[in-house]
N, C-alpha and C positions, 0 to 999 in steps of 0.2 A: 508486452511483459520483458522483464529482466531489469536485471539491477545487479549494481557492486558498490553502489554509492548509496547512502540513504536518509535516515531522519530522526530525530530526537528534540532536546531543549531550545529554549529562547533567550534570547539577549540582543542586544542593539546592532544590527548585521548591515545596516544602510550606515554606516558614519565610513571612519576614515577605511580605505583600503588594505586590509591586514598582511601583515609581513610574515617575512620567514628566514628571519637572519639569527634572531636574538635568541634563540630556543637553549633551555638548560640542557644539559647530556647525560640526565638520569632519566632513565624509563620506569612510568611509573611499576609500583613494589604491586606483588600479586596480591591477592587477598578479597573478601567478601562472598557474602553466600547468594547463592543462584536461589530466590525464592519466589514464589507469586500464590495466588490463591487458585486452587483446582475445584472446580463446584463449591465455593463458599469454604475450603479448609485450606489452610495455610499450607504450602508445602515446600519442603527443603530440599532442594535437586544439584545441591554441591558436590555431589561424587559422580554425578551423570557422566558420560561423554559426550561431551561439547561439542561435537562434530554432526551430533544424529539433530534429526527434525523432530518438532513437537508430535507429529504423526506415531514415530517410533518411539518416545516416550510414553505417549497416553497408551498404545497398545501394548507393549511391550513390557514395562515397569509398572505402570498403573494398573495394568490388563481391563482399561475402559476401551472393550472391542466396537461398539458401538459407531467410533469415529472409523469410515473405512478406507483400504487404502487400496488404492485403483490404479489411477493413470501416473501419481508420482509428478504430473508434470502442473500442475494447478489448475487441469483443463476438464474437469469433471465434477468437482464441488462434492464427493462422496466423503471427503475426510474433513470438510469445514466443521468448525467450531467458534466461539465467539469471545473474543477479547476485549475486555476493557483498559482503557490505560488513558494517565493525561496527556493530552496533546499540549505539548508546550508553546508551539506557535498560535494554535488559536485559544490558549489558555484556558481549555475546559476538558472535561472528562468525557471520552468517546468510546463507543460501541462499533464493533467492526467485527463484521464474518470473515475469515480468515482461514486462507487456505494450510493445514498442521502438514502437509505432505512436503510444504517448503520455507515454514516458518523456523529458523533456528530456535531451538531449545532453549541456546544462552541468550538469546535476544527476546525471552520472553520475561525477563527476572522483571519485577516490579509490578506483575501486569494480573490480571483477574481476568480466570479463563473459564468458559462453562461448555460443556460437551452434552449430546444428546443427553446421558445420564442424568446431567444434572436441570435439566428442562423439566421433565417429570417421568413418570412411568406408573404402570397401570397399578402397582403398589403402593407409590406415595399418591397417586394421584394424574393426572395428565394436564398438562398444558393446553390450554385452548386451541393452541396451533397444532399441537398432535392431536388434539381430539377433533377435530375439523378434515384435518389431512383424513384420518382413519374413517368418519365419517362422512366422507364425501368420495370412495373409492379412487384416494391419489396415489395409491401403490397396486402393485401386480407384485414383482420378485420382492420388493422391498431394501435392495442394496443403496440404493441411491437416498432411500429415504430418509434417514440420522441427515445427512446432507440438504436434503428440500427442508428439513423443521428449522435445523440451522438457519438457514437463511431468510426464511421467515419471521425466526423470532429474534433475530440480531436486527432485522428491518424494523420490529417495535422499537425494541429497544433504543434503536438510531433514530428513529423519525417519529415513535409515538403513533398518532393515528396518521397513517399516509394517506396520499391520493390515491387513486385507481393507476396512476400512469406509475408514478413510485412502487407499488404493488406488483404490477408486470413488469418494471426492471428489476425487481429482486432476483428473478431467477435466471439470470442473464449468464450465470457462471455455473449454473446445474443445469446437470446431462441426465437423462430419463432414456433407457432402452427401450424400455416396453408400454408406457402407459398413454404417452402422450401428455399434453402439459395441461388441457383445458380443466379439469378437475383440481390442479396445485394452484392455477392461477385464479380460479375461483375462491378457494380459499384464500388466500393472498388477500384480494380485492374485497372479501368479506369483513376485512378490518380497515378498511379504507372509509374517509368522510363522503365520498363521493363516490359510494358502490353504487353500479346499476340497478336498478328496480327489480329484476330477475335474481341479483345475487340477494337482496335484501330478502326477496320472497323463501329463497335459499335456506337463508339463517333460519326464518320463521319457521318451515317445516321439519326442519332436522333437530329443531328445539335443543340445540346446542345450548351449554353454558355461555351465559353474558360474558362481555371481555368489554371492560374499559381500554380501549387500545393508547387513549393518549396519557394513562396514567403508567403505562407500561415501558416510556419512555426514560433514559438513564438520566438518572437525579444526580442532579450536581455538588461537589464537596470542596471540600479545600484540597491542594495540590500537595502532590507527598511530599511528607516532613523531611526537610533536609534537601529536597531538590536532586539533582544529578550527582552521581558520583562516581570515581575512576571503578572499575572492578576487571579482575582477570579469573576467568574460569578456565583450570589445568588439566589435562586428563593425558596420562602418560607424557610423550613429547609431541603434542598439541597444543596450544595456549590460544583460549578466544581474548583476544585483549577490547576491554571495553573503557576506551578515555572517555573523560569530561569537560576536555580541555581542548582546543584546535593545537595549542603547543604541544601536549603529549601528543597527539596524532601523528604531528608531524616529525617529532623526536624519533616517535618508535617506527615511523617507515626510515627515516634515517639509518637507525641501527638493524631493523631487518627489512630490507630493499624487498626482498622475495615476497612479502606477508603483503596479502591483496587484501584493499578496503571492502568491506562489506557492509548493508547494511538489512532490507528487505532477502536479500540474495534469492528474489525469484529466477533469475536468469540460471538457477541451475537446472529449472525445470526444462530449459531447450540445450545444457550442456551434457554432457556423459559422464561429471563429476562432481560433485559439492568442491568449491575450495580449490580446484586445478588452476594449474598455474604452466607455464610453457613446457615443461618438461616434467610433471608428475605433479604430486599433490604439497599445497602449501602447508606446513608444521605450523605457523603462526597465522591468523587473520584479523584484521583493525577493525571493531565492529565501530560505525559511527556515525550509530542513533543515538547516543546520549552527551553528545558534543555540543556544548551550549550553544557558541557562534554559528553551528550550522543549523539550527532549529529555529530560525524565525522569519516570517514573513511579514513585510515591511511594504509602504508605498511610499516612494520619496522622489521627488524631483521628477514628477511624470511617470516613474516607470514602478513595477511590481515588482518586487527581490524576492526571490525564495530561496533561503540557505541550501545548500548543499545533503541536507537530511530532510528535505519534506517528501512527500509524494505527489506521483502523478494527478494522485485525487488533490490533492492540496491546490495544486494548479488550477483543475477543472471547478472545484468549488467559488475558489478566490475571483477566478472570469466570470462565473455567472453573476455574483454579487455587486459585480463593476461594468456589467451591460450598457450604465448610461454614460460610463467614461470612454470604452473604447467600443468604437462603433461594429467590430465584428466579435466583440468579446463571447458571443453564444457561440457562434459558427467555429470559433476556434475551439472552444470547452466540447464542444459537438466531436469535430475532429479527434479531439484525445479521447474520448468514450469508445474509439474503435479499438483502442488498445486492452488485449486480453479481456477482462470482465471485471466489475467491480469488486471483487474482492480481491483481484491482484492488484488495482490500480491504489488498493488504500494502504498496499504495502511495499508496491516497487518505489523505487527512488528513481525521478525523474533523470540525476546526472548517472546510475546506473545505466538507462536506456541510453543515454547519449553515447558513452562511453563505447557499449559494445557497438553500436553503432557503427563509431568512426572506427574501432579498431578490429572489429570482426564483421562488416557488413551486414549485421542484422536490420531487417527490414521492418523499419521504424515508423511508426505513423507520428511520431513525436518530433523525429527530427526535420522534416520537411514544412510540418505545420511550424514550427519555429522558425524557419529560416522564411518564412512567408510571412512571417510577424514582425521584423527586423529585430528577433530578440539575440539578446549576446548572454553569453558564459565566461566566469570569474575562476580561474583557477591557481593553484599556489601549489610550493614543490619545497621538501625541506630546505632547500637552498636558494630559493630565490621570494621576490613577493609578489603577491597578487597581481596578477595579468588580465585584464577583458578583452575579449575577440568578438567578431561574430559568429553565430553558430557553423555558416560555413567555412570558418576557418578550424574550425574542431577537426583533426585530422593530425596520424602518424606524422612529426616532422616538426609540426608548429605547438603540439602538445606533449611535454615528455611522457614517456610511459608510468613515471612517478608522481604526476600530476593528480592533487585533488580537487573534483569540482565544487568551488563552495559557495558560488551564487550564481542565478539564473536571473535576466533583467527583459522582462517583457513590456515594452515601453507601452504608454494610455493613449499620447497623442499620434500614433501612426492611423492614419486616416486611409481609407477604401474600401473596397468591397472584395470579402474574403470567401475563398471556395477549395473546399477538400475531397477529394474522390480518390477512391480505391477499386481495386479488383480483386477479390479474392474468394474464396469457399463460401465464409458465413461472416456476417456484419461482426461478431467477435468470436475471440479463439481462432484465430488464423493468422496466419502471415497474410501480405497482400502480395500479391503477384507484380503489381505496378499501384504504385501511387503519386499524388500529386498535389500538393498545395499550391496555388495560384493567390496572389492580389493585386487588383488593375485599383489604381488611383486616375479618375477622371477632372478634367478640366470643367468648372460649372461655367467656365464663359464662351471657352471654344468648343465646349462638349465632347474633346476628344480624352482619350485613355494615355 
């Protein structure tokens, strides 16, 4: 869990190294409306406090109180909403369940947000997910139920008709204190293509409304007109800068050295304050989610290269599809699924995770896994060109405090057997007490490691 660097749009990132010397001196001018669709209606939130989270905006401004305020750490799932956005790295629209307690409201620009009120109601009619949770006694106190609904609803939008295993995994970021999970999991599995016979019998016995799960999947359409643009959202003395080019990012950092880089900003779930700096709160932040050069995923010269604005889930998904190229791709991906849970992995940037590990001692599952995979990272500063180092060299004294991690390189030619081990209170949503990654290479002739 955790981030301070993030994800956004795409262009060629596997070409020449990025240089940091020839930037103009102008900071991008303020402007741009903060707009998104909320339950199907276009909302202009330009005047809101850009420091607040989506949860605060939904409950306090829009009075949509079905989205619950609970742990404020991304650990319980009660605040889940679904966000649809265009993924510039994969060139497609995606639908993801998101912890609104951590999502910066200013990072919701040009997205489509659905809350539990937008899924269905008794007056407007229940969605099959709601009908089946209610009809299968999937709640007691009901506080966590909106998050459960949003998790299952987002699963259908993301996968269409899921497998039973995907349905089971869909609740890894939702906590229920009173019911147990069997009835909820049965509801989720009822939409699966390989639902167990007893689940199929359950659906038949309940006479629930039919649901074509495959038809629920998000429909693809052209990308947003005009692509990514530079914006600023100012409230009192705080400014949320959202540049669209690396040149703008570095110039902003040069002009405002104290302004932190942010992306998913999920690390505030483990910090005492949002946008905190070493001696107080930042007055300005630089959001990298819109930066074109940081939003690409490429395969070049035997490497998988991830831009600095991609998420941990981007890495997991890319590894899964390349199991035939990297011998331990699935094992490496499995290690990364120990990070937080799927809602957070889809928001948290790999760059932020590595930064808080190297500078704050965060017990990362990502860091040791990448070291064992012989991964490298590239960084750039306002006054220096791109430099590439091994992950194990990512530490203070080697990487300047004003550096921006711009690329992650995972070699596809690495040989050997990979294993990852951790000891923690739980598999998910728990920091490791001890963790270790190993890669052993055996000589087929001598049979020695």
